[in-house]
Every structure is written in C-alpha cells, then in structure tokens.
VEXFIFI-68188 format. One record per residue: residue in one letter; x, y, z of N, C-alpha, C, O in turn. Coordinates in pm, 1 decimal. Atoms other than C-alpha are relative to their C-alpha. Example, Ala and Ser with C-alpha at 12.3 -4.5 7.8 and 13.67 -1.06 7.14 Angstrom:
% VEXFIFI-68188
+-------+----------+----------+----------+----------+----------+----------+----------+----------+----------+----------+----------+----------+
! lumse !       nX !       nY !       nZ !      caX !      caY !      caZ !       cX !       cY !       cZ !       oX !       oY !       oZ !
+-------+----------+----------+----------+----------+----------+----------+----------+----------+----------+----------+----------+----------+
!     A !     89.0 !   -119.0 !      0.0 !   1230.0 !   -450.0 !    780.0 !     90.0 !    120.0 !      0.0 !    193.6 !    118.1 !     66.5 !
!     S !    -82.0 !   -119.0 !     -6.0 !   1367.0 !   -106.0 !    714.0 !    -77.0 !    109.0 !     73.0 !    -26.1 !    219.8 !     89.9 !
+-------+----------+----------+----------+----------+----------+----------+----------+----------+----------+----------+----------+----------+
//
This chain:
% VEXFIFI-68188
+-------+----------+----------+----------+----------+----------+----------+----------+----------+----------+----------+----------+----------+
! lumse !       nX !       nY !       nZ !      caX !      caY !      caZ !       cX !       cY !       cZ !       oX !       oY !       oZ !
+-------+----------+----------+----------+----------+----------+----------+----------+----------+----------+----------+----------+----------+
!     X !   -112.2 !     64.7 !     63.5 !   2828.5 !   3311.2 !   -781.1 !    128.5 !     56.9 !     60.7 !    123.2 !    109.9 !    171.7 !
!     X !   -123.6 !    -51.3 !    -52.0 !   3194.3 !   3411.2 !   -735.2 !     60.8 !    -86.8 !    108.4 !    169.4 !    -57.0 !    158.2 !
!     X !    -45.0 !     88.4 !   -106.1 !   3233.5 !   3132.3 !   -484.9 !     67.8 !   -120.9 !    -62.7 !      7.3 !   -192.2 !   -142.7 !
!     X !    -78.1 !    107.4 !     56.9 !   3502.7 !   2881.5 !   -568.7 !    -19.2 !   -127.2 !     83.7 !     -2.0 !   -124.8 !    205.5 !
!     X !     19.9 !    126.8 !    -69.8 !   3428.4 !   2518.4 !   -480.1 !    133.5 !    -69.0 !     22.1 !    224.6 !    -56.5 !    -59.7 !
!     X !   -118.4 !     80.1 !    -28.3 !   3692.2 !   2296.8 !   -319.8 !    -19.6 !   -138.2 !    -60.0 !   -126.1 !   -198.1 !    -45.0 !
!     X !      7.6 !    133.7 !     59.5 !   3765.7 !   1974.9 !   -506.1 !     86.1 !    -93.5 !     83.2 !    204.9 !    -68.4 !    103.6 !
!     X !    -70.3 !     99.1 !    -82.3 !   3862.0 !   1675.0 !   -292.9 !    -34.2 !   -139.7 !    -49.3 !   -146.5 !   -166.3 !    -92.1 !
!     X !     22.1 !    141.2 !     29.5 !   3903.4 !   1306.1 !   -364.9 !     12.3 !    -78.7 !    129.9 !     90.5 !    -44.0 !    218.5 !
!     X !     -5.2 !     84.8 !   -118.5 !   3842.8 !   1037.0 !   -107.5 !    -35.7 !   -143.4 !    -38.0 !   -109.0 !   -167.7 !   -133.9 !
!     X !     27.1 !    141.6 !     23.0 !   3833.1 !    658.6 !    -91.8 !    -35.9 !    -64.5 !    132.5 !     20.9 !    -31.6 !    236.7 !
!     X !     39.3 !     74.5 !   -119.4 !   3663.1 !    427.5 !    155.0 !    -21.2 !   -145.7 !    -34.8 !    -68.6 !   -179.7 !   -143.3 !
!     X !     22.1 !    143.7 !     12.0 !   3655.5 !     53.8 !    201.7 !    -80.5 !    -45.3 !    119.7 !    -46.2 !    -14.5 !    233.9 !
!     X !     84.5 !     50.4 !   -108.1 !   3383.4 !   -115.0 !    403.6 !    -18.6 !   -150.8 !    -15.5 !     -3.4 !   -206.3 !   -124.3 !
!     X !     26.8 !    144.2 !      0.4 !   3305.5 !   -473.6 !    497.4 !   -142.8 !    -23.0 !    -47.8 !   -234.9 !     48.0 !     -7.5 !
!     X !    133.4 !     37.5 !     47.7 !   3012.0 !   -631.8 !    317.4 !    -57.9 !    -99.7 !     99.3 !    -11.5 !   -213.3 !    109.0 !
!     X !     63.9 !     85.4 !   -100.4 !   2788.6 !   -773.5 !    590.7 !   -119.4 !    -72.7 !    -60.0 !   -199.6 !    -13.7 !   -132.3 !
!     X !    114.2 !     83.5 !     41.4 !   2544.5 !  -1056.1 !    519.5 !    -29.0 !     10.7 !   -149.7 !   -144.8 !     12.8 !   -191.3 !
!     X !     12.1 !     -7.2 !    146.5 !   2608.9 !  -1031.4 !    143.8 !    -83.7 !    118.0 !    -47.5 !   -141.1 !    112.6 !   -156.3 !
!     X !     80.4 !   -117.3 !     35.8 !   2436.8 !   -690.9 !    138.8 !     89.7 !    104.1 !    -68.3 !    136.7 !    198.1 !     -4.2 !
!     X !    -85.5 !    -89.0 !     76.8 !   2635.0 !   -515.5 !   -135.9 !    -60.3 !    139.9 !    -12.1 !     13.0 !    238.8 !    -10.6 !
!     X !     66.0 !   -130.7 !     11.4 !   2378.1 !   -235.4 !   -171.3 !     26.8 !     83.9 !    124.3 !     58.5 !    202.4 !    113.9 !
!     X !    -25.7 !    -70.7 !   -126.3 !   2418.1 !   -141.2 !    195.4 !    147.6 !     39.6 !     10.3 !    179.4 !    149.7 !     55.3 !
!     X !   -143.4 !    -28.9 !     -4.4 !   2798.5 !   -162.1 !    168.7 !     34.1 !    118.6 !    -89.9 !    115.4 !    203.2 !    -52.5 !
!     X !    -23.8 !   -113.3 !     90.7 !   2795.2 !     76.6 !   -130.0 !    -46.3 !    130.9 !     64.4 !     23.8 !    231.9 !     58.2 !
!     X !     52.5 !   -120.0 !    -64.9 !   2579.7 !    325.1 !     60.1 !     90.4 !     43.3 !    116.0 !    118.2 !    162.2 !    132.2 !
!     X !    -87.8 !    -30.7 !   -113.0 !   2803.2 !    303.4 !    368.7 !    133.7 !     56.4 !    -47.5 !    184.4 !    153.0 !      9.5 !
!     X !   -128.3 !    -46.3 !     52.6 !   3122.2 !    345.9 !    164.3 !    -12.1 !    140.6 !    -58.1 !     77.2 !    223.4 !    -40.0 !
!     X !     21.3 !   -133.4 !     57.0 !   2979.3 !    646.6 !    -20.0 !    -12.5 !    103.7 !    110.8 !     47.0 !    211.0 !    101.9 !
!     X !     18.6 !    -92.7 !   -112.2 !   2872.6 !    812.8 !    305.8 !    135.0 !     27.4 !     68.7 !    166.3 !    141.9 !    101.1 !
!     X !   -130.7 !    -16.4 !    -64.4 !   3216.5 !    751.9 !    460.5 !     94.3 !     81.4 !    -88.3 !    168.7 !    165.6 !    -37.9 !
!     X !    -86.0 !    -75.0 !     92.7 !   3394.4 !    884.3 !    149.5 !    -36.0 !    148.4 !     -1.3 !     52.2 !    234.1 !     -6.2 !
!     X !     42.8 !   -139.7 !     -4.6 !   3186.8 !   1202.1 !    157.1 !     55.6 !     68.8 !    124.2 !    108.3 !    179.8 !    116.1 !
!     X !    -52.2 !    -56.4 !   -124.3 !   3282.7 !   1261.4 !    519.6 !    149.8 !     20.4 !     -5.2 !    200.7 !    122.2 !     41.5 !
!     X !   -145.6 !    -12.4 !     12.5 !   3649.0 !   1197.9 !    445.3 !     38.3 !    118.0 !    -89.5 !    131.8 !    192.1 !    -59.2 !
!     X !    -29.3 !   -110.9 !     91.4 !   3644.3 !   1443.1 !    155.4 !    -18.1 !    134.4 !     70.8 !     63.5 !    225.2 !     55.0 !
!     X !     24.2 !   -124.6 !    -73.0 !   3495.9 !   1713.7 !    376.1 !    109.4 !     23.2 !    103.6 !    156.5 !    135.9 !    119.3 !
!     X !   -106.5 !    -13.4 !    -99.5 !   3752.5 !   1646.1 !    649.3 !    129.9 !     45.2 !    -66.4 !    203.6 !    125.0 !     -8.5 !
!     X !   -119.3 !    -42.1 !     72.9 !   4030.7 !   1684.2 !    390.5 !     -9.3 !    149.0 !    -33.3 !     89.6 !    221.6 !    -22.8 !
!     X !     18.9 !   -141.8 !     30.5 !   3884.1 !   2020.1 !    286.9 !     18.9 !     84.9 !    125.4 !     82.5 !    190.1 !    120.0 !
!     X !    -13.3 !    -73.4 !   -126.0 !   3862.5 !   2134.1 !    649.4 !    146.5 !      5.4 !     43.5 !    191.4 !    105.3 !     99.5 !
!     X !   -141.5 !      5.6 !    -38.4 !   4224.2 !   2026.4 !    705.3 !     83.4 !    105.6 !    -72.7 !    192.9 !    139.1 !    -27.6 !
!     X !    -70.5 !   -108.9 !     69.9 !   4328.5 !   2292.8 !    452.8 !      3.7 !    126.6 !     85.3 !     93.6 !    209.2 !     69.9 !
!     X !     15.7 !   -123.4 !    -75.3 !   4220.0 !   2558.2 !    702.3 !     30.7 !    -11.3 !    148.5 !     51.7 !     90.4 !    214.7 !
!     X !    -31.0 !     18.0 !   -142.2 !   4284.8 !   2408.9 !   1046.2 !    140.4 !    -55.3 !     15.4 !    185.7 !   -135.7 !    -66.1 !
!     X !   -132.8 !     55.1 !    -23.5 !   4626.3 !   2341.5 !   1189.2 !    -12.1 !   -141.9 !     56.5 !   -119.8 !   -185.1 !     97.6 !
!     X !     -1.5 !    141.4 !    -39.6 !   4726.5 !   1988.4 !   1286.3 !    -54.0 !    -19.8 !    141.3 !   -136.6 !   -108.2 !    164.1 !
!     X !     44.6 !     16.0 !   -139.1 !   4673.7 !   2034.1 !   1661.8 !   -150.3 !     19.5 !     13.8 !   -215.8 !    -51.3 !     90.2 !
!     X !    144.7 !    -21.6 !     -3.4 !   4324.3 !   2171.2 !   1605.0 !    -73.9 !   -119.6 !    -57.7 !   -175.8 !   -162.5 !     -3.5 !
!     X !     63.9 !    117.6 !     61.2 !   4238.0 !   1880.0 !   1375.8 !     -1.5 !   -117.2 !     97.3 !   -102.0 !   -187.4 !    109.3 !
!     X !     -8.4 !    112.1 !    -94.7 !   4355.5 !   1630.1 !   1636.7 !    -94.7 !     21.3 !    117.6 !   -170.5 !    -68.7 !    153.8 !
!     X !     82.3 !    -22.4 !   -119.1 !   4182.9 !   1792.8 !   1933.0 !   -149.2 !      8.9 !    -32.4 !   -232.7 !    -26.4 !     50.8 !
!     X !    140.8 !    -14.1 !     37.9 !   3859.5 !   1862.0 !   1744.0 !    -54.2 !   -117.9 !    -79.2 !   -169.8 !   -116.0 !   -121.6 !
!     X !     39.2 !    112.3 !     84.8 !   3847.1 !   1530.2 !   1559.6 !   -136.1 !    -60.1 !     35.6 !   -217.6 !    -79.3 !    -54.6 !
!     X !    132.2 !     57.3 !    -29.5 !   3550.2 !   1382.3 !   1751.0 !   -115.3 !     92.6 !    -39.8 !   -216.1 !     46.8 !    -93.6 !
!     X !    102.8 !    -97.2 !     36.9 !   3346.8 !   1700.9 !   1700.5 !    -14.8 !      6.9 !   -152.3 !   -126.2 !      3.0 !   -204.6 !
!     X !      3.5 !     -8.9 !    145.7 !   3440.6 !   1726.9 !   1332.4 !    -58.4 !   -126.6 !    -61.8 !   -138.6 !   -119.4 !   -155.0 !
!     X !     51.3 !    127.6 !     51.3 !   3370.8 !   1357.7 !   1270.8 !   -151.8 !     -4.7 !     12.8 !   -221.7 !    -37.5 !    -83.1 !
!     X !    145.0 !      8.2 !    -18.7 !   3023.3 !   1377.7 !   1421.1 !    -72.3 !    104.2 !    -84.6 !   -180.7 !     77.9 !   -136.5 !
!     X !     65.1 !   -107.4 !     74.9 !   2945.0 !   1706.2 !   1247.6 !     -3.6 !    -27.8 !   -150.5 !   -108.3 !    -12.5 !   -213.6 !
!     X !     -9.1 !     14.3 !    145.1 !   3062.2 !   1624.1 !    895.0 !    -39.8 !   -137.0 !    -52.4 !    -78.4 !   -148.8 !   -168.6 !
!     X !     36.3 !    133.2 !     47.6 !   2994.3 !   1251.1 !    876.7 !   -149.9 !    -27.8 !     12.6 !   -202.0 !   -117.2 !    -54.1 !
!     X !    143.8 !     22.7 !    -17.1 !   2630.7 !   1276.9 !    992.1 !    -81.4 !     50.2 !   -118.5 !   -174.5 !    -17.3 !   -162.5 !
!     X !     74.2 !    -60.7 !    111.4 !   2508.8 !   1505.0 !    710.3 !     95.2 !     55.5 !   -105.3 !     95.3 !    176.1 !   -129.6 !
!     X !    -99.0 !    -51.5 !     94.4 !   2782.7 !   1528.6 !    448.7 !    -60.7 !     69.4 !   -121.8 !      2.7 !    156.9 !   -180.8 !
!     X !     61.8 !    -60.5 !    118.6 !   2539.8 !   1620.8 !    170.5 !    -28.2 !    149.2 !     18.5 !    -45.3 !    221.3 !    -79.8 !
!     X !     21.2 !   -141.9 !    -25.5 !   2485.3 !   1958.5 !    338.5 !    119.4 !     84.0 !    -45.8 !    105.3 !    204.8 !    -64.9 !
!     X !   -123.5 !    -71.3 !     30.3 !   2844.1 !   2052.8 !    244.7 !     51.9 !    -26.9 !   -141.2 !    148.7 !     35.3 !   -184.8 !
!     X !    -49.5 !     42.9 !    130.7 !   2881.6 !   1890.8 !    -98.3 !    -92.5 !     47.5 !   -110.8 !   -213.7 !     26.4 !   -106.5 !
!     X !     77.4 !    -47.7 !    114.9 !   2771.6 !   2050.6 !   -423.5 !    -22.8 !   -113.5 !    -99.7 !   -132.4 !   -128.0 !   -153.8 !
!     X !     14.4 !    112.1 !     94.0 !   2839.0 !   1744.1 !   -641.5 !    104.1 !   -107.5 !     29.1 !    206.2 !    -83.5 !     93.6 !
!     X !    -87.9 !    116.0 !    -19.2 !   3000.8 !   1401.1 !   -643.5 !     16.1 !    -70.7 !   -133.3 !    -78.6 !    -83.8 !   -210.9 !
!     X !    -26.0 !     83.9 !    117.0 !   3164.7 !   1201.2 !   -918.5 !     66.5 !   -127.2 !     49.6 !    168.6 !   -121.5 !    118.1 !
!     X !    -60.9 !    127.5 !    -37.9 !   3235.1 !    832.5 !   -864.9 !    110.9 !    -29.4 !   -100.4 !     86.5 !    -40.7 !   -220.6 !
!     X !   -115.9 !     28.3 !     84.7 !   3582.4 !    762.9 !   -999.3 !     12.2 !   -149.6 !    -23.0 !     35.4 !   -194.8 !   -135.1 !
!     X !     -4.9 !    145.7 !     13.0 !   3583.5 !    391.6 !   -927.9 !    -71.7 !    -64.6 !    116.9 !    -85.6 !     -6.3 !    224.5 !
!     X !     55.2 !     82.8 !   -107.9 !   3412.0 !    122.8 !   -727.2 !     31.7 !   -144.3 !    -33.1 !     30.2 !   -186.0 !   -148.9 !
!     X !    -38.0 !    140.2 !     19.0 !   3510.3 !   -236.7 !   -674.1 !    -25.6 !    -77.5 !    128.9 !    -35.7 !    -20.4 !    237.5 !
!     X !     10.9 !     86.3 !   -117.5 !   3463.8 !   -529.6 !   -443.3 !    100.2 !   -113.9 !    -16.0 !    146.4 !   -144.2 !   -126.0 !
!     X !    -92.5 !    113.1 !      3.1 !   3688.1 !   -817.6 !   -350.7 !    -69.3 !   -119.5 !    -66.0 !   -192.1 !   -126.6 !    -71.0 !
!     X !     55.5 !    116.6 !     68.3 !   3642.5 !  -1145.5 !   -534.6 !    -90.8 !    -83.7 !     89.3 !   -188.1 !   -143.0 !     42.6 !
!     X !     82.6 !     77.9 !    -92.8 !   3501.9 !  -1311.2 !   -224.0 !   -117.8 !     80.9 !     56.4 !   -188.9 !     34.0 !    145.3 !
!     X !    108.3 !    -89.5 !    -43.7 !   3255.8 !  -1019.6 !   -175.9 !      3.0 !     29.3 !    150.2 !   -101.2 !     38.0 !    215.1 !
!     X !    -10.8 !    -32.2 !   -142.0 !   3390.4 !   -943.1 !    169.7 !     18.2 !    149.9 !     24.1 !    -12.8 !    199.2 !    132.5 !
!     X !    -22.3 !   -143.6 !    -14.3 !   3481.7 !   -575.9 !    106.4 !    -39.6 !     73.6 !   -127.7 !    -29.7 !     20.4 !   -238.3 !
!     X !     34.7 !    -87.1 !    112.0 !   3362.1 !   -290.6 !   -114.5 !     77.2 !    129.9 !     15.6 !     86.7 !    183.9 !    125.8 !
!     X !    -77.7 !   -123.9 !     -1.2 !   3572.4 !     13.7 !   -207.6 !    -55.8 !     96.1 !   -103.4 !    -88.6 !     56.9 !   -215.4 !
!     X !     43.7 !   -104.0 !     92.2 !   3462.5 !    341.6 !   -363.9 !     98.7 !    115.8 !      6.6 !    151.4 !    148.7 !    112.9 !
!     X !    -88.9 !   -115.1 !     11.4 !   3673.9 !    633.3 !   -483.7 !    -81.7 !    111.1 !    -65.4 !   -134.9 !     93.1 !   -175.0 !
!     X !     83.8 !   -108.9 !     51.2 !   3498.5 !    968.7 !   -532.7 !     78.4 !    130.4 !    -10.7 !    182.9 !    148.6 !     51.8 !
!     X !    -47.3 !   -137.2 !      5.3 !   3570.0 !   1325.5 !   -630.1 !   -118.9 !     88.3 !     35.2 !   -227.6 !     72.4 !    -20.2 !
!     X !    109.3 !    -86.4 !    -45.3 !   3362.9 !   1592.6 !   -457.9 !     32.0 !    145.8 !    -27.2 !    148.2 !    185.8 !    -34.9 !
!     X !    -10.0 !   -145.6 !      7.5 !   3300.8 !   1961.0 !   -506.8 !    -70.5 !     52.3 !    124.3 !   -191.8 !     37.4 !    139.5 !
!     X !     47.2 !    -37.7 !   -132.9 !   3261.2 !   2112.8 !   -160.6 !    -13.2 !    151.9 !     10.1 !     73.1 !    226.4 !    -36.4 !
!     X !     20.0 !   -142.6 !    -24.4 !   3119.2 !   2451.3 !    -65.0 !    104.1 !     49.0 !    100.6 !    112.8 !     -7.4 !    209.7 !
!     X !   -106.1 !    -43.6 !    -91.1 !   3407.9 !   2645.4 !     95.1 !    -49.8 !     71.7 !    125.0 !     21.5 !     73.2 !    225.3 !
!     X !     48.3 !    -73.4 !   -117.4 !   3192.6 !   2849.1 !    335.9 !    -80.7 !    -88.1 !     93.4 !   -126.9 !    -40.5 !    197.1 !
!     X !     89.4 !     85.9 !    -76.5 !   3004.5 !   2550.7 !    473.1 !     48.2 !    -27.9 !    141.7 !    -33.5 !    -59.7 !    228.1 !
!     X !    -49.5 !     29.4 !   -134.8 !   3231.9 !   2504.2 !    776.1 !     40.3 !    125.1 !     75.7 !     81.8 !    115.6 !    191.2 !
!     X !    -42.0 !   -122.0 !    -69.1 !   3303.3 !   2868.1 !    859.5 !    -90.6 !     34.3 !    117.8 !    -48.1 !    102.9 !    210.7 !
!     X !     90.5 !    -29.8 !   -111.5 !   2998.9 !   2885.3 !   1085.7 !     37.2 !    -73.6 !    128.1 !    -21.6 !    -47.6 !    233.0 !
!     X !    -41.8 !     72.7 !   -120.8 !   3173.4 !   2648.7 !   1328.0 !     88.1 !     85.6 !     89.2 !    108.5 !     51.1 !    205.5 !
!     X !    -90.2 !    -91.9 !    -71.7 !   3404.4 !   2936.5 !   1438.2 !    112.2 !    -75.6 !     69.5 !    129.6 !    -65.8 !    191.0 !
!     X !   -114.2 !     73.9 !    -51.2 !   3705.7 !   2712.2 !   1480.8 !    127.3 !     78.0 !    -30.3 !    130.6 !    157.0 !   -124.6 !
!     X !   -127.7 !    -67.3 !     28.3 !   4066.2 !   2835.7 !   1502.0 !     56.2 !    -51.5 !   -132.1 !     58.7 !   -172.1 !   -156.4 !
!     X !    -50.1 !     39.5 !    132.0 !   4217.4 !   2836.6 !   1152.9 !    149.4 !     26.7 !    -10.3 !    208.4 !     92.1 !     75.7 !
!     X !   -141.4 !    -23.2 !     26.1 !   4568.3 !   2834.9 !   1009.8 !     23.1 !    147.3 !    -25.6 !    -62.5 !    216.1 !    -81.2 !
!     X !    -34.0 !   -141.9 !     22.8 !   4740.9 !   3171.5 !   1002.1 !     40.5 !     23.8 !   -144.1 !     72.4 !    136.7 !   -181.5 !
+-------+----------+----------+----------+----------+----------+----------+----------+----------+----------+----------+----------+----------+
//
C-alpha cells in the first residue's frame, strides 16, 4: 500500500462502422484508456519529450492500457442520433509507477 493512484479523465469519439455499436464502444473505451494514461505520463514528461516520444508512447500505452489502470468508471456514453458516432467519457485510477520502467527523461 502507500502508493497513491493517479486519477485521470478522458473522452473518445469513434465512428460506428457497419452499425456495429458494440465494436464502437469497445474501440472508444480502449482509446479513452490510452488517452488517460498519456495524460498521466504528461504530468512527468516535459512538452518536448512528449512530442518527440509520442509514437513510442502511443504504441506502448495504447496497446495494453489495462496493464497500467487499476480501475475505470464510465462517466457517460452516448451516440449520435444517426448512429454514426459513439462517445465515451471515463475516469481512471492509474498506477503511478507503471511507466517509470521506461527510463524516460522527466520534468525537473
């Protein structure tokens, strides 16, 4: 114990392809998780590092976001009336030590 979790909120909107709302929800949730983790990482990396490392960070945190998240709460979810887009808004509790093993330059 003694480890304080980071709380981040994130929202994602995805296109609903072929009327597959279930797939759109899963895609939006996965994207929101990755965004939340990136927001947490941005607390510790300076802007230039975030920009230059963006492709690495995107691939690392968006592929397996559940490895870094302790819990998720869905705040809201909605779709457009024509069912063309789905949006989800989540709050996550992220393990703060989960990205330290990357040995990236951090803010002073």
